C-alpha positions in Angstrom: -13.6 -0.1 5.2 -11.0 -1.0 7.8 -7.3 -1.1 7.0 -7.1 -4.8 7.6 -10.0 -5.6 5.2 -8.6 -3.4 2.5 -5.1 -4.9 3.0 -6.6 -8.4 2.6 -8.2 -7.3 -0.8 -4.9 -5.8 -2.0 -3.0 -8.9 -0.9 -5.5 -11.1 -2.9 -5.1 -8.8 -5.9 -1.3 -8.9 -5.7 -1.4 -12.7 -5.5 -3.8 -13.0 -8.5 -1.4 -11.0 -10.6 1.6 -13.0 -9.2 3.2 -9.9 -7.8 5.8 -10.9 -5.3 7.5 -9.0 -2.4 10.6 -8.7 -4.6 8.7 -6.8 -7.4 6.5 -4.8 -5.1 7.1 -1.0 -5.4 5.8 2.0 -3.6 2.3 3.0 -2.6 0.9 6.4 -3.2 -2.0 7.1 -0.8 -3.7 10.1 0.7 -3.6 10.9 4.4 -6.6 8.9 5.7 -5.9 7.0 8.9 -6.9 3.6 7.5 -4.1 3.9 4.9 -1.6 3.6 7.7 -3.2 0.4 8.8 -3.2 -0.9 5.2 0.5 -0.2 4.6 1.4 -1.6 8.0 -0.5 -4.9 7.3 1.1 -5.2 3.9 4.6 -4.4 5.3 4.2 -7.3 7.8 3.0 -9.7 5.0 5.6 -8.7 2.5 8.5 -7.9 4.9 9.2 -4.2 3.9 9.5 -1.0 5.8 6.2 0.8 5.6 7.7 4.2 6.4 9.8 4.1 3.2 7.3 2.5 0.9 4.4 4.9 1.4 4.4 8.1 -0.5 2.1 10.7 1.1 -0.4 13.2 -0.1 1.9 15.5 -2.1 2.8 12.6 -4.4 -0.9 11.5 -4.5 -1.7 14.9 -5.9 1.1 14.7 -8.5 -0.2 11.2 -9.5 -3.8 12.6 -9.9 -2.6 15.4 -12.2 -0.4 13.2 -14.4 
């Protein structure tokens, strides 16, 4: 499960639902290393700043409890 492989799957899923870079929001992910690679790959593909679009572990926990 490399970041590049997962990013490719996410990209294909976004395309299948016709989600564009304009309508793409934020990503809530835990702190595993491959998540950095995923967001960086998607940031290049969709031209956004990965640092500002990835919400880290605290928000991940809030999402799980909601």
